[in-house]
OpenMM code with the backbone's topology and positions (N, CA, C; nanometers):
from openmm import Vec3, app, unit

residues = "MET LYS PHE THR LEU THR HIS TYR ARG LYS ALA GLY ARG THR HIS GLU GLU PHE MET GLU TRP LEU VAL LEU VAL HIS LEU PRO LYS ALA ILE PRO ILE PHE GLN LYS HIS GLY ILE THR GLY TYR ALA LEU PHE ASP THR PRO ALA THR ILE ASN ASP PRO PHE ARG GLN ALA ILE GLN GLN VAL ASN PRO THR TRP GLU VAL ALA ASP TYR ASP CYS PHE ILE GLU TYR THR LEU PRO SER VAL ASP THR ILE THR ASN VAL MET GLY ASP PRO GLU TRP ILE GLU ALA VAL SER ASP GLN TYR ASP TYR VAL ASP VAL THR LYS ALA LEU LEU SER VAL GLY THR HIS THR GLN TYR LEU ALA GLY GLY ASN VAL LEU SER PRO PRO THR ILE LEU".split()
positions = [
    Vec3(9.7371, 9.4646, 10.1831),
    Vec3(9.7459, 9.4628, 10.3223),
    Vec3(9.6075, 9.4338, 10.3873),
    Vec3(9.5769, 9.3685, 10.4844),
    Vec3(9.4383, 9.3401, 10.6270),
    Vec3(9.4942, 9.3710, 10.7129),
    Vec3(9.4420, 9.4717, 10.7807),
    Vec3(9.4310, 9.4903, 10.8874),
    Vec3(9.3035, 9.4249, 10.9480),
    Vec3(9.3167, 9.4007, 11.1001),
    Vec3(9.1723, 9.3490, 11.1095),
    Vec3(9.1764, 9.4559, 11.2694),
    Vec3(9.0391, 9.4311, 11.3132),
    Vec3(9.0684, 9.4844, 11.4572),
    Vec3(8.9049, 9.4332, 11.4941),
    Vec3(8.9054, 9.3669, 11.6459),
    Vec3(8.7903, 9.3398, 11.6960),
    Vec3(8.7205, 9.4247, 11.8059),
    Vec3(8.6089, 9.4620, 11.8086),
    Vec3(8.5692, 9.5659, 11.9580),
    Vec3(8.4368, 9.4929, 12.0130),
    Vec3(8.4526, 9.5135, 12.1279),
    Vec3(8.3874, 9.5112, 12.2402),
    Vec3(8.3280, 9.6433, 12.2507),
    Vec3(8.1354, 9.6245, 12.2763),
    Vec3(8.1032, 9.7269, 12.3339),
    Vec3(8.1434, 9.8121, 12.4678),
    Vec3(8.0806, 9.8712, 12.5091),
    Vec3(8.1354, 9.9298, 12.6452),
    Vec3(8.0057, 9.9227, 12.7518),
    Vec3(8.0538, 9.8477, 12.8655),
    Vec3(7.9376, 9.8031, 12.9608),
    Vec3(7.8389, 9.9080, 12.9757),
    Vec3(7.7255, 9.8382, 12.9556),
    Vec3(7.5850, 9.9659, 13.0011),
    Vec3(7.5408, 9.9740, 12.8568),
    Vec3(7.5968, 9.9282, 12.7364),
    Vec3(7.5386, 9.9892, 12.6219),
    Vec3(7.5409, 9.8547, 12.5787),
    Vec3(7.3585, 9.8666, 12.4932),
    Vec3(7.3314, 9.7201, 12.4113),
    Vec3(7.3923, 9.7166, 12.2951),
    Vec3(7.4354, 9.6001, 12.2398),
    Vec3(7.4789, 9.5592, 12.1165),
    Vec3(7.3982, 9.6605, 11.9792),
    Vec3(7.2591, 9.6999, 12.0037),
    Vec3(7.2108, 9.7850, 11.8999),
    Vec3(7.2168, 9.9037, 11.9348),
    Vec3(7.3006, 9.9830, 12.0561),
    Vec3(7.3195, 10.0957, 12.0665),
    Vec3(7.4578, 10.0930, 12.0262),
    Vec3(7.5673, 9.9775, 12.0208),
    Vec3(7.6778, 10.0077, 12.0090),
    Vec3(7.7043, 10.0146, 11.8274),
    Vec3(7.6212, 9.9473, 11.7601),
    Vec3(7.5841, 9.9125, 11.6466),
    Vec3(7.5913, 10.0917, 11.5602),
    Vec3(7.4818, 10.0906, 11.6053),
    Vec3(7.3960, 10.2340, 11.5645),
    Vec3(7.5086, 10.3361, 11.5396),
    Vec3(7.5757, 10.3448, 11.6477),
    Vec3(7.6940, 10.4834, 11.6867),
    Vec3(7.8109, 10.4532, 11.5483),
    Vec3(7.8074, 10.2565, 11.6063),
    Vec3(7.9384, 10.2740, 11.4837),
    Vec3(7.8767, 10.2816, 11.3477),
    Vec3(7.7570, 10.2530, 11.3160),
    Vec3(7.7664, 10.2684, 11.1612),
    Vec3(7.6491, 10.4217, 11.1017),
    Vec3(7.5905, 10.4489, 11.2148),
    Vec3(7.5138, 10.5424, 11.1535),
    Vec3(7.5863, 10.6752, 11.2111),
    Vec3(7.6859, 10.6916, 11.3232),
    Vec3(7.7096, 10.8218, 11.3515),
    Vec3(7.9330, 10.8004, 11.2941),
    Vec3(7.9399, 10.7109, 11.3259),
    Vec3(8.1061, 10.7286, 11.3322),
    Vec3(8.1648, 10.7044, 11.1769),
    Vec3(8.1001, 10.5731, 11.0811),
    Vec3(8.1212, 10.5647, 10.9821),
    Vec3(8.1265, 10.6608, 10.8859),
    Vec3(8.0054, 10.7604, 10.9130),
    Vec3(8.0283, 10.8942, 10.7666),
    Vec3(8.1326, 10.9676, 10.8331),
    Vec3(8.2083, 10.9587, 10.9511),
    Vec3(8.3084, 11.0318, 10.9701),
    Vec3(8.4416, 10.9568, 10.9647),
    Vec3(8.4402, 10.8759, 10.9360),
    Vec3(8.5520, 10.8021, 10.9175),
    Vec3(8.6051, 10.7891, 10.7539),
    Vec3(8.5043, 10.7136, 10.6979),
    Vec3(8.5135, 10.7095, 10.5297),
    Vec3(8.5656, 10.7776, 10.4434),
    Vec3(8.5867, 10.9217, 10.4700),
    Vec3(8.6257, 10.9902, 10.4058),
    Vec3(8.7607, 11.0454, 10.4705),
    Vec3(8.7856, 11.0104, 10.5706),
    Vec3(8.9627, 10.9558, 10.6362),
    Vec3(8.9967, 10.8424, 10.5465),
    Vec3(8.9554, 10.7703, 10.5558),
    Vec3(8.9911, 10.6017, 10.5281),
    Vec3(9.0557, 10.6446, 10.3435),
    Vec3(8.9564, 10.7189, 10.3154),
    Vec3(8.9373, 10.7401, 10.1615),
    Vec3(9.0898, 10.8409, 10.1384),
    Vec3(9.1314, 10.9270, 10.1684),
    Vec3(9.2292, 11.0272, 10.2128),
    Vec3(9.3310, 10.9746, 10.2541),
    Vec3(9.3299, 10.8487, 10.3072),
    Vec3(9.4642, 10.8236, 10.3420),
    Vec3(9.5066, 10.6601, 10.2848),
    Vec3(9.3989, 10.6126, 10.1623),
    Vec3(9.4381, 10.5245, 10.0866),
    Vec3(9.3512, 10.4040, 10.1037),
    Vec3(9.3411, 10.4075, 10.1984),
    Vec3(9.2063, 10.2352, 10.2133),
    Vec3(9.0848, 10.2329, 10.1392),
    Vec3(9.1415, 10.1006, 10.0763),
    Vec3(9.0444, 10.0624, 9.9382),
    Vec3(8.9360, 9.9652, 9.9698),
    Vec3(8.8957, 9.9324, 10.1139),
    Vec3(8.8204, 9.8468, 10.1584),
    Vec3(8.7789, 9.8464, 10.3043),
    Vec3(8.6744, 9.8251, 10.3672),
    Vec3(8.6133, 9.8148, 10.4946),
    Vec3(8.4789, 9.7249, 10.5107),
    Vec3(8.4940, 9.6549, 10.5899),
    Vec3(8.4027, 9.5179, 10.5953),
    Vec3(8.3602, 9.4958, 10.7238),
    Vec3(8.2472, 9.5130, 10.7606),
    Vec3(8.2089, 9.4833, 10.9412),
    Vec3(8.1407, 9.3775, 10.9172),
    Vec3(8.1960, 9.2743, 11.0367),
    Vec3(8.1214, 9.1697, 11.0337),
    Vec3(8.0652, 9.1507, 11.2118),
    Vec3(7.9666, 9.2378, 11.1897),
    Vec3(7.8414, 9.2054, 11.3000),
    Vec3(7.8471, 9.0534, 11.3633),
    Vec3(7.8349, 9.0598, 11.5375),
    Vec3(7.8179, 8.9411, 11.5965),
    Vec3(7.7241, 8.9328, 11.6836),
    Vec3(7.6055, 8.9652, 11.6527),
    Vec3(7.5303, 8.9905, 11.7615),
    Vec3(7.4915, 8.8214, 11.8526),
    Vec3(7.4203, 8.8996, 11.9641),
    Vec3(7.4286, 8.8021, 12.0868),
    Vec3(7.3008, 8.6436, 12.0138),
    Vec3(7.1946, 8.7185, 11.8928),
    Vec3(7.1051, 8.6219, 11.8702),
    Vec3(7.1475, 8.5314, 11.8061),
    Vec3(7.2246, 8.5597, 11.6998),
    Vec3(7.3123, 8.4487, 11.6600),
    Vec3(7.4322, 8.3487, 11.6629),
    Vec3(7.4974, 8.4474, 11.7588),
    Vec3(7.6483, 8.3734, 11.8411),
    Vec3(7.5683, 8.3125, 11.9493),
    Vec3(7.4889, 8.2911, 12.0577),
    Vec3(7.4197, 8.2189, 12.1514),
    Vec3(7.4027, 8.1333, 12.1260),
    Vec3(7.2959, 8.0614, 12.0097),
    Vec3(7.2979, 7.9588, 11.9777),
    Vec3(7.3377, 7.8722, 11.8756),
    Vec3(7.4730, 7.9572, 11.8116),
    Vec3(7.5603, 7.9030, 11.7532),
    Vec3(7.6748, 7.8226, 11.8688),
    Vec3(7.6998, 7.9091, 11.9196),
    Vec3(7.8244, 7.9214, 12.0389),
    Vec3(7.7136, 7.7403, 12.1152),
    Vec3(7.6124, 7.7455, 12.1303),
    Vec3(7.5466, 7.6240, 12.1884),
    Vec3(7.5460, 7.4991, 12.1189),
    Vec3(7.5419, 7.5277, 11.9375),
    Vec3(7.5282, 7.4354, 11.8662),
    Vec3(7.6715, 7.3341, 11.8534),
    Vec3(7.7534, 7.4251, 11.8643),
    Vec3(7.8967, 7.3564, 11.8020),
    Vec3(7.9783, 7.3264, 11.9262),
    Vec3(7.9104, 7.3406, 12.0491),
    Vec3(7.9823, 7.2322, 12.1774),
    Vec3(7.9430, 7.1110, 12.1407),
    Vec3(7.8360, 7.0899, 12.0993),
    Vec3(7.7746, 6.9242, 12.0828),
    Vec3(7.9032, 6.8925, 11.9152),
    Vec3(7.9240, 6.9743, 11.8464),
    Vec3(8.0475, 6.9371, 11.7710),
    Vec3(8.1662, 6.9080, 11.8166),
    Vec3(8.2296, 7.0471, 11.8966),
    Vec3(8.3710, 7.0156, 11.9543),
    Vec3(8.3855, 7.1240, 12.0882),
    Vec3(8.3442, 7.0280, 12.2017),
    Vec3(8.3409, 7.1093, 12.3016),
    Vec3(8.4285, 7.1874, 12.3319),
    Vec3(8.5885, 7.1512, 12.3003),
    Vec3(8.6959, 7.2740, 12.2979),
    Vec3(8.6845, 7.3628, 12.2087),
    Vec3(8.6131, 7.4063, 12.1425),
    Vec3(8.6117, 7.5091, 12.0734),
    Vec3(8.5338, 7.6293, 12.1285),
    Vec3(8.6250, 7.7542, 12.1070),
    Vec3(8.5667, 7.8338, 12.1936),
    Vec3(8.4815, 7.9634, 12.0683),
    Vec3(8.3510, 7.9934, 12.1045),
    Vec3(8.3250, 8.0701, 12.0065),
    Vec3(8.3353, 8.2404, 12.0068),
    Vec3(8.3967, 8.3481, 11.9646),
    Vec3(8.4398, 8.4642, 11.9712),
    Vec3(8.3182, 8.5284, 12.0631),
    Vec3(8.3555, 8.5900, 12.1314),
    Vec3(8.2246, 8.6903, 12.1959),
    Vec3(8.2592, 8.8655, 12.1769),
    Vec3(8.3189, 8.8796, 12.0844),
    Vec3(8.3336, 9.0523, 12.0701),
    Vec3(8.2099, 9.0933, 11.9649),
    Vec3(8.1753, 9.2152, 11.9599),
    Vec3(8.0888, 9.2672, 11.9307),
    Vec3(8.0564, 9.2971, 11.7819),
    Vec3(8.1798, 9.3082, 11.7174),
    Vec3(8.2220, 9.3349, 11.6289),
    Vec3(8.3763, 9.3038, 11.5533),
    Vec3(8.3480, 9.2784, 11.4139),
    Vec3(8.5089, 9.2347, 11.3771),
    Vec3(8.5150, 9.3507, 11.2437),
    Vec3(8.6134, 9.4285, 11.2608),
    Vec3(8.6403, 9.4942, 11.1346),
    Vec3(8.7721, 9.4808, 11.0509),
    Vec3(8.7397, 9.4990, 10.8970),
    Vec3(8.8675, 9.4343, 10.8489),
    Vec3(8.8779, 9.5305, 10.7214),
    Vec3(8.9810, 9.6328, 10.7325),
    Vec3(9.0463, 9.6839, 10.6384),
    Vec3(9.1307, 9.6425, 10.5343),
    Vec3(9.1550, 9.7169, 10.4066),
    Vec3(9.1799, 9.6543, 10.3160),
    Vec3(9.2955, 9.8241, 10.2736),
    Vec3(9.4423, 9.7929, 10.3111),
    Vec3(9.5068, 9.9059, 10.2393),
    Vec3(9.6166, 9.9119, 10.1817),
    Vec3(9.6608, 10.0105, 10.1263),
    Vec3(9.7705, 9.9701, 10.0445),
    Vec3(9.9120, 9.9625, 10.1637),
    Vec3(9.9839, 9.9727, 10.2201),
    Vec3(10.0473, 9.9329, 10.3688),
    Vec3(10.0043, 9.9241, 10.5009),
    Vec3(10.1509, 9.8743, 10.5795),
    Vec3(10.1316, 9.8564, 10.7605),
    Vec3(10.1430, 10.0133, 10.7658),
    Vec3(10.2107, 10.1068, 10.6836),
    Vec3(10.2145, 10.2531, 10.7173),
    Vec3(10.0921, 10.3282, 10.7552),
    Vec3(10.0103, 10.2974, 10.6622),
    Vec3(9.8650, 10.3443, 10.6659),
    Vec3(9.8155, 10.3635, 10.7819),
    Vec3(9.8349, 10.2794, 10.8662),
    Vec3(9.7590, 10.2379, 11.0274),
    Vec3(9.8082, 10.3876, 11.0613),
    Vec3(9.9317, 10.3682, 11.1170),
    Vec3(10.0281, 10.4780, 11.1702),
    Vec3(9.9518, 10.6276, 11.1611),
    Vec3(9.9364, 10.5919, 11.0003),
    Vec3(9.9008, 10.7296, 10.9306),
    Vec3(9.7337, 10.8302, 10.9613),
    Vec3(9.6768, 10.6744, 10.9514),
    Vec3(9.5696, 10.7172, 10.9919),
    Vec3(9.5374, 10.7849, 11.1513),
    Vec3(9.5706, 10.6670, 11.2052),
    Vec3(9.5815, 10.7207, 11.3467),
    Vec3(9.6294, 10.8198, 11.4498),
    Vec3(9.7185, 10.8665, 11.3186),
    Vec3(9.7892, 11.0299, 11.3541),
    Vec3(9.7356, 11.1500, 11.3055),
    Vec3(9.6293, 11.0742, 11.2426),
    Vec3(9.5637, 11.2264, 11.1518),
    Vec3(9.4510, 11.3119, 11.2535),
    Vec3(9.4915, 11.4672, 11.2828),
    Vec3(9.3742, 11.4882, 11.3536),
    Vec3(9.2406, 11.5236, 11.3426),
    Vec3(9.2029, 11.4786, 11.2188),
    Vec3(9.0878, 11.4167, 11.1458),
    Vec3(9.0318, 11.3301, 11.2257),
    Vec3(9.0849, 11.2121, 11.2194),
    Vec3(9.0780, 11.1009, 11.2644),
    Vec3(9.0511, 11.0935, 11.4311),
    Vec3(9.1283, 11.1397, 11.5008),
    Vec3(9.1605, 11.1715, 11.6198),
    Vec3(8.9818, 11.1937, 11.6644),
    Vec3(8.9414, 11.3095, 11.6027),
    Vec3(8.8380, 11.3863, 11.5906),
    Vec3(8.7239, 11.2610, 11.6091),
    Vec3(8.7324, 11.2248, 11.4323),
    Vec3(8.6516, 11.1255, 11.4224),
    Vec3(8.6174, 10.9939, 11.4988),
    Vec3(8.7105, 10.9889, 11.6358),
    Vec3(8.7096, 10.8568, 11.7514),
    Vec3(8.6897, 10.9206, 11.9155),
    Vec3(8.6855, 11.0518, 11.8797),
    Vec3(8.6785, 11.1148, 12.0099),
    Vec3(8.5556, 11.0552, 12.0918),
    Vec3(8.4770, 11.0537, 12.0697),
    Vec3(8.3339, 11.0063, 12.1316),
    Vec3(8.3021, 10.7965, 12.1471),
    Vec3(8.4364, 10.7339, 12.1170),
    Vec3(8.4225, 10.6131, 12.0521),
    Vec3(8.4698, 10.5912, 12.2308),
    Vec3(8.5025, 10.6649, 12.3069),
    Vec3(8.5258, 10.5858, 12.4497),
    Vec3(8.3541, 10.5979, 12.5268),
    Vec3(8.2578, 10.6397, 12.4759),
    Vec3(8.1252, 10.6021, 12.5534),
    Vec3(8.0934, 10.5111, 12.4956),
    Vec3(8.1315, 10.4190, 12.3662),
    Vec3(8.0902, 10.3303, 12.2843),
    Vec3(8.1824, 10.1856, 12.3289),
    Vec3(8.2700, 10.2081, 12.3192),
    Vec3(8.3767, 10.0811, 12.3014),
    Vec3(8.4696, 10.0830, 12.3551),
    Vec3(8.4880, 9.9629, 12.4616),
    Vec3(8.5685, 9.9049, 12.5649),
    Vec3(8.7275, 9.9081, 12.4656),
    Vec3(8.7833, 10.0052, 12.4590),
    Vec3(8.8908, 10.0214, 12.3622),
    Vec3(9.0382, 9.8774, 12.4665),
    Vec3(8.9986, 9.9158, 12.6565),
    Vec3(9.1101, 9.7814, 12.6487),
    Vec3(9.0931, 9.6508, 12.6214),
    Vec3(8.9532, 9.6244, 12.5379),
    Vec3(8.9308, 9.4774, 12.5063),
    Vec3(8.9998, 9.4377, 12.3567),
    Vec3(9.0346, 9.5606, 12.2733),
    Vec3(9.0650, 9.5603, 12.1185),
    Vec3(9.1651, 9.4825, 12.1183),
    Vec3(9.1583, 9.3676, 11.9581),
    Vec3(9.2538, 9.2817, 11.9059),
    Vec3(9.2563, 9.3331, 11.7942),
    Vec3(9.4193, 9.3383, 11.7309),
    Vec3(9.4391, 9.3917, 11.5729),
    Vec3(9.5032, 9.2791, 11.5151),
    Vec3(9.5128, 9.2862, 11.4309),
    Vec3(9.6236, 9.1846, 11.3446),
    Vec3(9.6296, 9.2643, 11.2434),
    Vec3(9.7804, 9.2238, 11.1599),
    Vec3(9.7790, 9.2540, 11.0189),
    Vec3(9.8670, 9.1646, 10.9433),
    Vec3(9.8266, 9.1680, 10.8046),
    Vec3(9.8781, 9.0422, 10.7265),
    Vec3(9.8250, 9.0400, 10.6043),
    Vec3(9.8695, 8.9369, 10.5174),
    Vec3(9.8570, 8.9070, 10.3855),
    Vec3(9.6916, 8.8360, 10.3623),
    Vec3(9.6535, 8.9319, 10.2461),
    Vec3(9.5141, 8.8237, 10.2428),
    Vec3(9.5277, 8.7293, 10.0896),
    Vec3(9.4598, 8.6504, 10.0849),
    Vec3(9.4777, 8.5957, 9.9422),
    Vec3(9.3307, 8.4504, 9.9986),
    Vec3(9.2804, 8.5037, 9.8479),
    Vec3(9.1506, 8.4299, 9.8678),
    Vec3(9.1368, 8.3536, 9.7329),
    Vec3(9.0846, 8.2260, 9.7906),
    Vec3(9.1447, 8.1672, 9.7340),
    Vec3(8.9792, 8.0287, 9.6585),
    Vec3(8.8446, 8.1450, 9.7171),
    Vec3(8.7845, 8.0731, 9.6621),
    Vec3(8.6615, 8.1934, 9.6688),
    Vec3(8.5477, 8.2360, 9.5476),
    Vec3(8.4888, 8.3279, 9.5668),
    Vec3(8.3844, 8.2633, 9.4442),
    Vec3(8.2634, 8.3329, 9.5156),
    Vec3(8.1449, 8.2776, 9.4288),
    Vec3(8.1382, 8.1468, 9.4027),
    Vec3(8.1626, 8.0583, 9.5055),
    Vec3(8.2198, 7.8954, 9.4462),
    Vec3(8.3465, 7.8613, 9.3837),
    Vec3(8.3988, 7.9283, 9.2960),
    Vec3(8.4853, 7.9093, 9.2013),
    Vec3(8.6371, 7.9087, 9.2944),
    Vec3(8.7126, 7.8472, 9.1870),
    Vec3(8.8677, 7.8645, 9.2745),
    Vec3(8.9373, 7.9613, 9.2323),
    Vec3(9.0152, 8.0569, 9.2833),
    Vec3(9.0578, 8.1470, 9.2455),
    Vec3(9.1951, 8.1418, 9.2068),
    Vec3(9.2432, 8.0610, 9.2898),
    Vec3(9.4028, 8.0760, 9.2990),
    Vec3(9.4425, 7.9106, 9.3555),
    Vec3(9.5290, 7.8340, 9.3112),
    Vec3(9.5840, 7.6977, 9.3738),
    Vec3(9.5793, 7.6886, 9.4991),
    Vec3(9.6006, 7.6784, 9.5635),
    Vec3(9.6395, 7.6198, 9.7250),
    Vec3(9.8019, 7.6992, 9.7280),
    Vec3(9.8483, 7.7783, 9.8021),
    Vec3(9.9975, 7.7273, 9.7933),
    Vec3(10.0382, 7.8079, 9.8906),
    Vec3(10.1587, 7.8244, 9.9765),
    Vec3(10.2224, 7.8616, 10.0585),
    Vec3(10.3282, 7.9988, 10.0485),
    Vec3(10.2807, 8.0789, 10.0856),
    Vec3(10.3137, 8.2337, 10.0515),
    Vec3(10.4619, 8.2644, 10.1496),
] * unit.nanometer
topology = app.Topology()
chain = topology.addChain("A")
for resn in residues:
    res = topology.addResidue(resn, chain)
    for name in ("N", "CA", "C"):
        topology.addAtom(name, app.Element.getBySymbol(name[0]), res)
């Protein structure tokens, strides 16, 4: 299973401040909790304006109807089951680990998704033929 989450930084915080908190303060507290609950993967997709703004301008030339997402990061978790999400969120250690998130994260804008992950291409090699699951 994959669980994804987008985050926007809190108003008044720079992207750099937000990412510094996420990587250097939050993650060291969070990773042991992830491991405790059987989460086997965590990936952080950083989307700074220095990359997104020029890309947004370029993509408008390709297809003006497309929108480039404006969130600050996209997080992807690999987990054993959907229940893992509620187990982590209910863990007292997790509640403590995210106690300072309101200083850095605009939690009202979080966008979550859950589903399966099938990788068809890696390292330029086809891993499995395309099929409908």
